[in-house]
MARLO-856220 format. One record per residue (C-alpha): x, y, z; residue in three letters. Coordinates in nm, 4 decimals, padded with zeros to 6 digits. Last residue first. Example, Ala and Ser with C-alpha at 12.3 -4.5 7.8 and 13.67 -1.06 7.14 Angstrom:
<rs>
+----------+----------+----------+-----+
:     east :    north :       up :   r :
+----------+----------+----------+-----+
:  01.3670 : -00.1060 :  00.7140 : SER :
:  01.2300 : -00.4500 :  00.7800 : ALA :
+----------+----------+----------+-----+
</rs>
This chain:
<rs>
+----------+----------+----------+-----+
:     east :    north :       up :   r :
+----------+----------+----------+-----+
:  09.9818 :  10.3005 :  05.2202 : UNK :
:  10.2146 :  10.0763 :  05.4224 : UNK :
:  10.2922 :  10.3374 :  05.6878 : UNK :
:  09.9356 :  10.3706 :  05.8175 : UNK :
:  09.9064 :  10.7015 :  06.0041 : UNK :
:  09.6992 :  10.8727 :  05.7338 : UNK :
:  09.4546 :  10.5805 :  05.7348 : UNK :
:  09.2173 :  10.6983 :  06.0041 : UNK :
:  09.1515 :  11.0683 :  05.9490 : UNK :
:  09.2606 :  11.1139 :  05.5875 : UNK :
:  09.0976 :  10.7888 :  05.4734 : UNK :
:  08.7809 :  10.8428 :  05.6757 : UNK :
:  08.7480 :  11.2005 :  05.5505 : UNK :
:  08.8081 :  11.1047 :  05.1872 : UNK :
:  08.5473 :  10.8271 :  05.2151 : UNK :
:  08.2765 :  11.0607 :  05.3447 : UNK :
:  08.1955 :  11.0196 :  05.7129 : UNK :
:  07.8819 :  10.8772 :  05.8732 : UNK :
:  07.9014 :  10.8611 :  06.2494 : UNK :
:  08.2005 :  10.8008 :  06.4751 : UNK :
:  08.5636 :  10.7818 :  06.3615 : UNK :
:  08.8288 :  10.6093 :  06.5707 : UNK :
:  09.2073 :  10.5723 :  06.5614 : UNK :
:  09.4912 :  10.3467 :  06.6748 : UNK :
:  09.2966 :  10.0700 :  06.8507 : UNK :
:  09.5675 :  09.8186 :  06.9389 : UNK :
:  09.6394 :  09.4703 :  06.8014 : UNK :
:  09.9412 :  09.5754 :  06.5932 : UNK :
:  09.7360 :  09.8487 :  06.4269 : UNK :
:  09.3578 :  09.8624 :  06.4668 : UNK :
:  09.1588 :  10.1341 :  06.2921 : UNK :
:  08.8128 :  10.1834 :  06.4389 : UNK :
:  08.4956 :  10.2804 :  06.2535 : UNK :
:  08.1833 :  10.3613 :  06.4526 : UNK :
:  07.8464 :  10.3627 :  06.2822 : UNK :
:  07.7103 :  10.3699 :  06.5366 : UNK :
:  07.6917 :  10.5182 :  06.8824 : UNK :
:  07.8190 :  10.4051 :  07.2216 : UNK :
:  08.0750 :  10.1482 :  07.1060 : UNK :
:  08.3028 :  10.1151 :  07.4067 : UNK :
:  08.5414 :  09.8619 :  07.2446 : UNK :
:  08.4594 :  09.5807 :  07.4903 : UNK :
:  08.0894 :  09.6709 :  07.4834 : UNK :
:  08.0640 :  09.6399 :  07.1053 : UNK :
:  08.2603 :  09.3145 :  07.1191 : UNK :
:  08.0229 :  09.1773 :  07.3866 : UNK :
:  07.7175 :  09.2927 :  07.1893 : UNK :
:  07.8113 :  09.0797 :  06.8842 : UNK :
:  07.4866 :  09.0058 :  06.6968 : UNK :
:  07.3275 :  09.3457 :  06.7594 : UNK :
:  07.6651 :  09.5190 :  06.7187 : UNK :
:  07.7177 :  09.3733 :  06.3697 : UNK :
:  08.0961 :  09.3877 :  06.3430 : UNK :
:  08.2470 :  09.4521 :  06.0001 : UNK :
:  08.6000 :  09.3925 :  05.8811 : UNK :
:  08.8509 :  09.5563 :  05.6483 : UNK :
:  09.2108 :  09.4371 :  05.6144 : UNK :
:  09.4769 :  09.6853 :  05.5111 : UNK :
:  09.7480 :  09.6867 :  05.2476 : UNK :
:  09.6406 :  09.3767 :  05.0534 : UNK :
:  09.3212 :  09.5405 :  04.9309 : UNK :
:  09.3398 :  09.9171 :  04.9878 : UNK :
:  09.1039 :  10.0193 :  04.7072 : UNK :
:  08.8693 :  09.7220 :  04.7445 : UNK :
:  08.8271 :  09.7449 :  05.1225 : UNK :
:  08.8051 :  10.1268 :  05.1021 : UNK :
:  08.5282 :  10.1001 :  04.8419 : UNK :
:  08.3392 :  09.8468 :  05.0582 : UNK :
:  08.3649 :  10.0786 :  05.3617 : UNK :
:  08.2245 :  10.3649 :  05.1539 : UNK :
:  07.9435 :  10.1381 :  05.0290 : UNK :
:  07.8494 :  10.0602 :  05.3938 : UNK :
:  07.8563 :  10.4189 :  05.5198 : UNK :
:  07.5054 :  10.5092 :  05.4024 : UNK :
:  07.3655 :  10.1870 :  05.5494 : UNK :
:  07.5413 :  10.2642 :  05.8781 : UNK :
:  07.3921 :  10.6172 :  05.8704 : UNK :
:  07.0443 :  10.4590 :  05.8566 : UNK :
:  07.0974 :  10.2080 :  06.1413 : UNK :
:  06.8504 :  09.9153 :  06.1405 : UNK :
:  07.1070 :  09.6639 :  06.0074 : UNK :
:  07.3633 :  09.7485 :  06.2759 : UNK :
:  07.7246 :  09.8731 :  06.2554 : UNK :
:  08.0780 :  09.8592 :  06.4002 : UNK :
:  08.3160 :  09.8994 :  06.1041 : UNK :
:  08.6670 :  09.7676 :  06.1713 : UNK :
:  08.9693 :  09.8852 :  05.9700 : UNK :
:  09.2551 :  09.6391 :  06.0206 : UNK :
:  09.6251 :  09.7230 :  05.9899 : UNK :
:  09.8493 :  09.4418 :  05.8579 : UNK :
:  10.0099 :  09.1482 :  06.0407 : UNK :
:  09.6768 :  09.0662 :  06.2050 : UNK :
:  09.6855 :  08.9210 :  06.5582 : UNK :
:  09.4308 :  09.1638 :  06.7081 : UNK :
:  09.2101 :  09.1800 :  06.4009 : UNK :
:  09.1547 :  08.8469 :  06.2224 : UNK :
:  09.2794 :  08.6107 :  06.4974 : UNK :
:  09.1370 :  08.8014 :  06.7947 : UNK :
:  08.8101 :  08.8834 :  06.6199 : UNK :
:  08.7384 :  08.5281 :  06.4949 : UNK :
:  08.5062 :  08.3825 :  06.7631 : UNK :
:  08.3758 :  08.7129 :  06.9037 : UNK :
:  08.2604 :  08.7840 :  06.5509 : UNK :
:  08.3929 :  08.9735 :  06.2504 : UNK :
:  08.2401 :  08.9457 :  05.9054 : UNK :
:  08.5307 :  09.0141 :  05.6707 : UNK :
:  08.4973 :  09.2844 :  05.4075 : UNK :
:  08.5549 :  09.1724 :  05.0528 : UNK :
:  08.8987 :  09.1640 :  04.9025 : UNK :
+----------+----------+----------+-----+
</rs>
């Protein structure tokens, strides 16, 4: 499954009401580390398809979401479980680090 583009319009339905955990990447097109992280996020989306949902929030297009989740620096990846932020990683991280840091708590994996 490809990453979902998250907006203020679909965030509640796709993330907060999701039956499975959701990994959300807060990013911007001008951000170098975000560009480095993008293929990692895509790999995670493909590898864990059906077990977790993966979405992306462009902070320039969705400033209210960025503010609501206290995004101070990007990239920032947040794992949501049952509508709550369950873990956060800030800055570029290798895939193994993101998986061990954020996905270790996910029972379904």
